[in-house]
VEXBA-907607 format. One record per atom (N, C-alpha, C, O, CB): x, y, z; residue in one letter. Coordinates in steps of 0.02 Angstrom, whole numbers, plus 50000, padded with zeros to 5 digits. Each point is the difference from the previous one (the first is absolute). Glycine has a CB too. Layout:
XYZA;...
//
This chain:
479024821948860M;499815006250033M;500615004450015M;499995006049986M;499024988150065M;501515002949977F;500605003750016F;500554998249951F;500104994149983F;499585006350139F;500675004749855E;500564998749955E;500584997150040E;500135002350056E;499505007049866E;500714986050051S;500574997050035S;500595004850000S;500125003649951S;499504984950017S;500745011750088F;500585004450007F;500634996049990F;500124995250036F;499255012350044F;501034994449872E;500614996449986E;500585003250038E;500135006049993E;499434990849894E;500784999250153F;500585002350037F;500614999449954F;500314994749997F;499185001850116F;500685008849853T;500534999849949T;500684999250032T;500085000650061T;499225006549865T;501184991550031A;500694999150024A;500295006450027A;500474999950040A;499684991049877A;499575014850062V;500275006450022V;499765001750071V;500345003650036V;499695000349846V;499394993450137S;499705001850064S;500454999050061S;500025004450043S;498914992749906S;501434997450057P;500444999250058P;500525005650007P;500175002050055P;499674985749935P;500405014849953Y;500495005450003Y;499685006550025Y;500305003750038Y;500344990949868Y;498745006650071L;499645005950022L;499874999750075L;500065005150035L;499414996049852L;500344993150137V;499884999150072V;500655001150039V;499995003150054V;499084988849921V;501485005649999A;500655000850033A;500195007350004A;500245002450052A;500114986349908A;499555014949985I;500175007249999I;499575003850050I;500245004250037I;500094994949842I;499024999350122L;499545003250048L;500224998750071L;499985004450043L;499084994449875L;501164995050095G;500234998350067G;500615003950020G;500055002450057G;499504986349927G;500935012149970L;500605004050014L;499825007250015L;500295003150045L;500374989349882L;498875010450034V;499795006950011V;499715000850070V;500155004950035V;499634996549842V;499794993950143V;499695000350067V;500534999650054V;499975003750049V;498994991049905V;501525000750038V;500534999250050V;500415006450005V;500165002250056V;499894985549921V;500135015449966W;500405006250001W;499615005750033W;500295003950039W;500304992349857W;498765004350089Q;499595005350031Q;499984999050075Q;500065004950038Q;499244996149858Q;500624992850126Y;499994998650072Y;500675001850032Y;500025002850055Y;499154988049926Y;501385007449985Y;500675001550025Y;500105007650007Y;500265002350051Y;500194987249895Y;499335014350004Q;500065007350003Q;499625002850060Q;500255004450035Q;499874995949839Q;499284997250137I;499595002350056I;500354998550066I;500015004250045I;498954994049889I;501344995850072Q;500344998250062Q;500615004450013Q;500145001950057Q;499464986449928Q;500785013249962V;500595004350007V;499795007050020V;500295002950046V;500324990449868V;498885009550053M;499765006750015M;499775000550072M;500085005250032M;499594996349848M;500024993150145A;499755000050068A;500544998650051A;499885000650061A;499034995749895A;501695002050022G;500554998750045G;499974993250032G;500354998750050G;499695013249971G;499554983549951R;499934993450030R;500564995349979R;500154995250036R;498635006649968R;501514999449937V;500564995949977V;500545004549973V;499885005849982V;499344984749990V;501395007050026L;500565003749972L;500044998849925L;499904994349977L;500725005050132L;499515005949854A;500114999049928A;500654996249991A;500475001050038A;498905009649933A;500654984949980V;500614996249987V;500575004849987V;500564998950024V;498774991649929V;500545014850009D;500515005049987D;499655006649989D;499785001449944D;501024990150005D;499155012650103I;499635006249994I;500365004949954I;499695004749974I;499854993650141I;501125000749874F;500365003849948F;499924996049935F;500464996449979F;500385008750105F;498594995749884D;499874996449937D;500475002749946D;499905005549976D;498884992450057D;501734998249949R;500515002549955R;499834999049926R;500405001749957R;500434996050131R;498574999649896S;499814999249931S;499875006949970S;499595003850026S;499924984749996S;500835013049924G;499905006549968G;500345005850035G;499875005749983G;499074989949976G;501505003050089I;500365005350035I;500734999949980I;500324994750005I;498875004650092I;501075006449881R;500715000349979R;500435004150049R;500614999749996R;499004999349886R;500075004650163M;500395003850049M;499575001650061M;499395000749995M;501335004149913M;499614995950148Y;499685002250062Y;500325006550022Y;500625000650002Y;499124987450032Y;499855016949983I;500255006550022I;499805001150073I;499424999250018I;500505005549865I;500584997150158Y;499885001250071Y;499975007550012Y;500475003649983Y;500114985650048Y;498885013049999V;499925007250014V;499825001050073V;499674995950031V;499975006249850V;500595003650145V;499875001950069V;499735007150000V;500315004449970V;500614987950074V;498515009049989P;499755006950003P;500515004850030P;500394998150044P;498454997449968P;501175010649963E;500495005050023E;499785003250065E;499775005750001E;500544996549880E;499754994150174D;499835002650066D;500635002050037D;500524996949992D;498474995850011D;500965012650036D;500585002450037D;500234994950052D;500604999750017D;499015012049966D;499934984250042D;500184995250052D;500174993149972D;500074995250038D;499205011050040D;500804993249856C;500234993849969C;500754999250013C;500385004849990C;498724995849920C;501114993650113C;500704999150018C;500455000249938C;499774999249944C;499884994050155C;501005007949913E;500475000849945E;500094993649959E;500145000349940E;500435008450128E;499374985649965V;500084993649964V;499444999149949V;500134998149943V;500444996850158V;498815006349920C;499434999349955C;499995005449947C;499834998749942C;499534995950151C;500815011549926S;500025005549952S;500504998549944S;499885001649942S;499805006550149S;500884988949928A;500524998449951A;499784994849949A;500284999549946A;500575003450140A;498634993249931A;499774994649956A;499465002549951A;499814996349954A;500464995550135A;499505014349919N;499475002549956N;500235000149927N;500535002749984N;499035004250112N;500034990149861G;500165000149929G;500414994049976G;500204999849942G;499755012450065G;500194983150036R;500384994149979R;499564995449956R;499424998850016R;501295001950089R;499584997049842V;499654995849951V;500344993249998V;500614999649992V;499025010549939V;499984984550076F;500284993350006F;499744995349945F;499435000749977F;500685001050146F;500324993749856L;499784994649956L;499554995350039L;500104999050060L;500965001949872L;498434996150036P;499584995150034P;500394994350032P;499834997650053P;499265005349867P;501454994950046S;500414994650028S;500335002150065S;500134995850043S;500075000049841S;499955010650123H;500315002650061H;499485000050057H;500154998150056H;500655009149876H;498594995050051V;499465000250050V;499824993050024V;499794999150057V;499775011449890V;500514984750009A;499814993150016A;500474996650049A;499844994750027A;499655004649861A;501105003650124K;500484996950046K;499714999950071K;499665004650021K;501304999349907K;499204990850107K;499714998850066K;500145005750049K;499565001950038K;500574986049942K;500465014850019E;500185005250048E;499965007049970E;500345004650023E;500414987150033E;498845009149894F;499955006649967F;499775005550047F;499544999150041F;500204994949853F;500595011750101S;499785006150033S;500205005949955S;500555000149974S;499574994750142S;499445010149875P;500185005849960P;500485004750036P;500285004649969P;498614994649976P;501214999650119L;500445004350040L;500714997250003L;500104993949992L;498925009650077L;501465000849941T;500694997850009T;500205000050073T;500594999450017T;499695005149870T;499234996250156G;500114999850072G;499344998250033G;499574996849970G;501365011850023G;498994993550069T;499394998750037T;499665006750016T;500335004850019T;500164984650030T;498865010749943C;499625006150016C;500155002150072C;500034995850045C;499055000949874C;501025009850091R;500215002650065R;499415001850046R;500115001850058R;500925002449887R;498364995450030R;499435002150040R;499694994150036R;499994994449973R;499805015049948R;499954991650140P;499664994650036P;499384997549963P;499864994049999P;500565010850108P;499214999949862V;499464998249954V;500285000849930V;500135005749980V;498944998050101V;501034990949882P;500355000349936P;499715005349953P;499405001149997P;500874986950016P;500175015349950C;499795004849949C;499584996449947C;500074993949990C;500975013250030C;498534996649948L;499554997149951L;500315000149931L;500035005249968L;498994998450100L;501214990549908G;500264999449933G;499544995749958G;499664995650026G;501515005750017G;498805000149892I;499534996549956I;500394997149940I;500375003649967I;498685004150068I;500864985949953L;500334996649944L;499484999049945L;499514996350009L;501324998050068L;499285008949866V;499515000149945V;500284996249940V;500545001549976V;499005009550064V;500084984049936G;500214996249942G;499705002849936G;499415001849998G;500694988150074G;500315010749875L;499785002649936L;500264995749942L;500544997050005L;499445014650045L;499644988249897Y;500264997349937Y;500395005449965Y;500554998849975Y;498484993150016Y;500705014150005G;500365005749972G;500054999849924G;500544999249973G;500095001350131G;498805000349862G;500014999649928G;500075006749964G;500055000149939G;499264990050074G;500715015450023W;500065006549967W;500735002249998W;500434997050033W;498425006150006W;501295002049922L;500685002049983L;500445000950061L;500534997050005L;499035008449894L;500224998850148E;500425001550059E;500124993750042E;500554999050026E;498995012749976E;499954984250004A;500074993850039A;500474995049966A;500384996550033A;498475005350014A;501114997949887R;500444995449963R;500735001950010R;500444995750004R;498655002449911R;501035008450090G;500685002350013G;500254997850068G;500584998150007G;499215011749920G;499764990350123V;500184997850067V;500134992550000V;500484997650031V;498845011750020V;500264986949915V;500094992749996V;500674998349968V;500354995550023V;498405002949968V;501435005349957E;500634998849966E;500595001450046E;500484996150003E;498985006849888E;500515002650145R;500535001650048R;500054994650054R;500544998150021R;499285014249958R;499604985350043L;499994994950052L;500324993549976L;500374996850037L;498585008450008L;500914993049893R;500294993949973R;500765000549991R;500354995050001R;498575002849941R;501315008350050E;500725001149993E;500365000450067E;500615000650002E;499155005349892E;499864993750161S;500305000550066S;500394993850020S;500385000150048S;498705007549984S;500834987049930G;500374993950013G;499824996650065G;499424999750019G;501485005249916G;499614992650100K;499894996350061K;499725004350056K;499694997450046K;501244995149921K;499185013950029K;499735004550052K;499254999350005K;499734999650055K;501215008449926K;498724991749962G;499284998649999G;499555005950015G;499394999150003G;500924989850030G;499975017149975W;499575005850012W;500355006549981W;500625000449996W;498824993450096W;500155011349895I;500255006849986I;499595004750044I;499544997850035I;500814999449844I;499815009250118Q;499615004850041Q;499825006149958Q;500415002849964Q;500184993350140Q;498775005849903L;499745005949966L;499925005850050L;499834998950058L;499584993849858L;500725013350060S;499885005950042S;499255001450002S;499614997149961S;501535007750011S;498654999750072V;499295001950003V;499785003049934V;499454998649976V;500655003450148V;500345002049846E;499835003049935E;499924994649946E;499555000549958E;501085009950074E;499804984549969E;499944994649951E;499364995950011E;499704997649952E;501555001950041E;498554999750069L;499384996550015L;499405003849972L;499544997149973L;500984998150131L;499505011449903R;499455004149973R;499984999949924R;499474999949970R;500605007550131R;500524992549868V;500024999449927V;499704993349979V;499644999749950V;501395007650045V;499114987550043L;499744993349985L;499245000050002L;499684997649952L;501354997350096L;498665007650006V;499274999750006V;499655005149955V;499414999449987V;500744996750130V;500225008949860N;499715005049955N;500044997949927N;499755003649956N;500555005250126N;500014985649904G;500054997549932G;499324997749974G;499514999750038G;501674996949983G;498785001749916Q;499374998049969Q;499854992650012Q;499914996149954Q;500265012749959Q;499794989450151W;499894993050019W;499314997649980W;499904994149986W;500895007450108W;498725003049904E;499324997949982E;499944997949927E;499524996749981E;500055011150107E;500914994249871M;500004998249930M;500404993749986M;500034997749943M;499845014350028M;500434985250081S;500444994249990S;499634993450006S;499434999850023S;501515007050022S;499394987949934I;499704993350004I;499914997750072I;499624995350013I;500895002149877I;499845005850157S;499964997850070S;499545004450041S;500024999850062S;501134995849928S;498435008549978A;499585004850037A;499574996750053A;500005002350058A;499995004849840A;499654987750084E;499574996750049E;500404996450054E;499815000150058E;499324998649853E;501414998250069T;500424996450048T;500315004850051T;500054998450059T;500204993149854T;499945014550064D;500385004650042D;499595005550032D;500265004050039D;500694993649889D;498415002850057R;499595005750021R;500035001450075R;500155005650021R;499104991949884R;500624997550135I;500005000950073I;500695001650026I;500085004250044I;498954988049965I;501485004549963G;500695001450021G;500215007149984G;500325003350041G;499944984849942G;499565014449958V;500185006949980V;499655005050045V;500315004950021V;499854991449860V;499205002550134H;499645004650045H;500325000150070H;500015005250033H;498934992749901H;501304996350087T;500344999850066T;500645004149999T;500115004150045T;499414984549975T;500905010449929L;500625003849995L;499865007549994L;500345004050032L;500214986149913L;498965011650015E;499835007149991E;499785003150066E;500205005650016E;499464992049864E;499934998850157A;499765002650065A;500585001350048A;500015005250033A;498924988549950A;501545001750020V;500575000850045V;500455005849977V;500235004050041V;499734983749987V;500165012649907C;500475005049973C;499745007250004C;500405004749999C;500024986549926C;498925009650079Y;499725006749997Y;499735002650067Y;499695005350002Y;500044992349881Y;500394998850171E;499755002250065E;500245007050018E;499615004050028E;500364984150008E;500655013449950K;500295006550020K;499805005849955K;499985005750022K;500984987950024K;498885004949890I;499905005549954I;499295000649972I;499815005249974I;501374993549997I;498424996050035N;499315000349976N;499584994950037N;499944994249979N;500445009749908N;499334998350169Q;499644995450043Q;499374997249966Q;499794994450015Q;500655011850084Q;499264997749856V;499404997649965V;500174993849958V;499624995250000V;499925016649997V;501024988549969V;500224994349960V;500114993950045V;499804994449983V;500755013449934V;499754993350140S;500144994450046S;499364997050029S;499934993950000S;501165011550028S;498464998849996T;499384997350029T;499594996349947T;499684994950015T;500315014450070T;500004993449854T;499644996649945T;500314993249986T;499644995149990T;500065016149960T;500964988550050G;500344993749987G;499874994850054G;499864994249985G;501015012149956G;499174995850122Y;499884995350055Y;499274997650000Y;499874994250014Y;501035011450053Y;498644998849917R;499304998049997R;499904994849944R;499634995150009R;500025016350033R;500684989649903F;499944995349944F;500244993150021F;499674995049986F;500505014349932F;500394990450116V;500274993550023V;499504996750048V;499874994049994V;501315010349993V;498564999450061I;499534997350048I;499374997349967I;499744994850019I;500705013250066I;499334995649865N;499374998049967N;500094994349949N;499554996049990N;500065015650026N;500984988149953E;500094995449943E;500444994050013E;499984995349961E;499855014549970E;500574990250122A;500474994450013A;499614993950023A;499774999850057A;501155008349972A;499014987049927K;499634993950017K;500394993649984K;499864994850029K;499095011549950K;501544994249976E;500394994149984E;500524998650055E;500215004650035E;499624997849841E;500354991350130V;500474998050052V;500655004049998V;500255002050052V;499264986549944V;500755012849943R;500645003449995R;499985007350021R;500525003250007R;499754989049902R;499125010550100H;499945007050020H;499845000850075H;499985005650025H;499644996949859H;500264992150151L;499765000550069L;500495003550047L;499795003550046L;499574986149933L;501295009550009L;500495003150045L;500035007649992L;500325003450040L;500344986149955L;498995013249956L;499995007349990L;499445003250040L;499985006150008L;500504992449878L;499064997550140L;499405002750032L;500145003650065L;499805005850009L;499574985149938L;500965005850100V;500125003150065V;500405006549995V;499805005050030V;500184983650021V;500575011649910P;500345006449991P;499555005549972P;500045005850020P;501014987849963P;498525004649969A;499555004949970A;499515002850052A;499885006050002A;500214988149888A;499645001650152Y;499555002350053Y;500375004650049Y;499755005450017Y;499584984049972Y;501265008550033L;500385003950050L;500185007049973L;499915005050034L;500544984250013L;499805011049891R;500225006449972R;499405004549984R;500035006050010R;500984988349943R;498445002750022L;499425004149984L;499725003350063L;499845006049999L;499904986449905L;500205003850150V;499745002950062V;500455005650024V;499765005350021V;499724983750009V;501185009949968L;500475005150023L;499935006449958L;500005005550028L;500794985550010L;499165008449896L;499935005949957L;499345003650013L;499985006149999L;500724988249914L;498765001950098L;499365003150015L;500025003850066L;499715005450006L;499724985549930L;500905006350114V;500075003450064V;500405006449992V;499815005250027V;500144983750033V;500605010849902R;500415005949990R;499635005649964R;500135005950012R;500864986749984R;498535005649960S;499635005149963S;499365002150036S;499625004049974S;500854991349921S;499425002050165G;499425002050040G;499354996549982G;499485002150024G;501075008749987G;499484984049949E;499394996449980E;499874994350050E;500084994149985E;500135008749892E;499584999250183K;499944995250054K;499454995049990K;500084994150015K;500365014650060K;498984993549900E;499444995549990E;500184994649948E;499854994150009E;499355015150020E;501124993049918E;500204995249948E;500534995250026E;499994994149984E;499745014349928E;500734994250130A;500514995750030A;499674994650043A;500214994249998A;500615015450001A;498674992350039L;499644995150042L;499654994849956L;499994994150018L;499865014650070L;499874993549857N;499674995349954N;500494994849973N;499844994149996N;499345014849973N;501424993450013V;500504995449974V;500244995250054V;500114994149986V;500255014749931V;499714993650144I;500204995650055I;499484994650012I;500174994250013I;500475015250040I;498724992449943E;499474995150009E;500014994849943E;499864994150013E;499445014650047E;500854993449880R;500074995349944R;500594995250013R;499964994049986R;499555014649934R;501034994250106F;500594996150018F;499824994750051F;500194994149993F;500565015749983F;498904992150076E;499804995450053E;499544994549974E;500044994250021E;500085015050063E;499444992749870S;499544995149971S;500364995149954S;499844994149998S;499255014350009S;501404994149956R;500364995849952R;500494995450034R;500144994549976R;499735014549939R;500404993250142F;500504996050036F;499774998850072F;500305002850047F;500615001949880F;498574991250083P;499774998650069P;500544996850042P;500414996149975P;498435002649982P;501175003050106T;500544997750045T;500004992550010T;500524997150018T;499415013850039T;499514985849931R;499984992750012R;500314996049943R;500064993950004R;498915007950062R;501245001649880R;500304996649943R;500735001949992R;500225005250024R;498664994549920R;501494996050022R;500705001149988R;500164998249928R;499634996249968R;500655001350153R;500265005349853G;500214998449932G;500645003849985G;500165004950035G;498664993149929G;501564999949985P;500635003449984P;499915007249979P;500475004050005P;499984985149962P;498965012650010H;499875006949979H;499625004050052H;499845005849988H;500154990249895H;499885001050175F;499635003550052F;500485004750039F;500604998950001F;498594991450008F;500545014850024P;500425004750037P;500334996750060P;499734995250029P;499545014149935P;501324993250054T;500344997750060T;499665003050062T;499575004449994T;501534994549942T;499084998750121R;499725002750062R;500165007450006R;499585004050022R;500524984750033R;500525013249927E;500205007050004E;499585004449953E;499815005550017E;501354990950014E;498715001049909Q;499605003849952Q;499275000750023Q;499695005249991Q;501064990849917Q;498994998750123R;499325000550028R;499995005350056R;499525003850006R;500264984049965R;500745012350069N;500035004850055N;500045007249974N;499725004550030N;500844986950041N;499805009649873I;500035006649969I;499305002349981I;499805005750015I;501374992049942I;498464998050010M;499325001849980M;499545001150060M;499605004650001M;500564988849894M;499925002450156K;499595000750060K;500145006650035K;499535003550022K;500464984049991K;500655014249993T;500195006450032T;499745005949960T;499745004850027T;501284989750021T;499065005049886R;499785005549956R;499255000950005R;499755005750001R;501204992149921R;498684996750081K;499275000550006K;499805003250065K;499555004250002K;500344985649927K;500435008350126S;499845002850065S;500125007550001S;499595003850025S;500704985350029S;500275013149918L;500165007149998L;499515003949958L;499815005650017L;501394991549999L;498594999949928L;499515003349957L;499325000750035L;499685005249996L;500914990249903L;499214999350136L;499365000250035L;500015005050058L;499495003050016L;500324985149952L;500775012750062E;500085004750057E;500145007149977E;500005004750040E;500404985850029E;499745010249866G;500155006749973G;500675002650020G;500105006050004G;498714996249997G;501674993250013Q;500675002150022Q;500484999849941Q;499924995949955Q;499854999850161Q;500755008649884P;500524999649949P;500414993750010P;500024997250055P;500025015349936P;500294985349956E;500394993950006E;500705000949971E;500125004449959E;498834988950035E;501495002550028H;500664999349968H;500184992750001H;500394997850041H;499985013949993H;499344984649920V;500104992849995V;500254998549931V;499675001749951V;499444995950135V;501474999149909S;500264998249935S;499664993849974S;499764995950039S;501345009349990S;498884994249905A;499684994249970A;500514994849981A;499824994749974A;499265012449985A;
//
């Protein structure tokens, strides 16, 4: 009546693979929820350089401003005492800096990687704001690293264009918020939320700013913690900004 089922020699391997997939999915969920720490949230697989960028704010301290555009080898970032700064941030609430990892498969990025490799023991070089814009304006979408670098490029573009094209910046930050789901992209989320809200407030889009703050609060509940979760100071910035928006008062709060 019933056909016999043969447990082939291949079946144990298929079961093992399925088990690994389930474990990895569970691990990803736990990291995203902030319940466990990622073994290495700077996932260096497929990354050939890290670029440190700081938004061009008037109240950004000179130490952090001086670090804008620094490009580091992954081996340099992996050092225990790594810092993109050559000093200590001078503000009581640290300036917002973002470290973006890229493979860099397009022409302009390959040039930066080559310069970086020639830096020797120093382990880093520095790009000007103009060089950063040339980098993100290159034909990265046509390169072999397009999918790997997409979220990183949008982050760099958003930061680089805040002063000259706010539409480009808000679009970039929205993309990061909507699409960053892999562990290696999680550290880009909080900066994207903070900068997007600030730009929306500056342009008078108060309702949209409130919507983004509510998404931030939902994504990072206060009862959870994680390496990619906001600091207490960053939560306070959002809380203050929300209160001012609800009260209809002007604000002067740095991100």
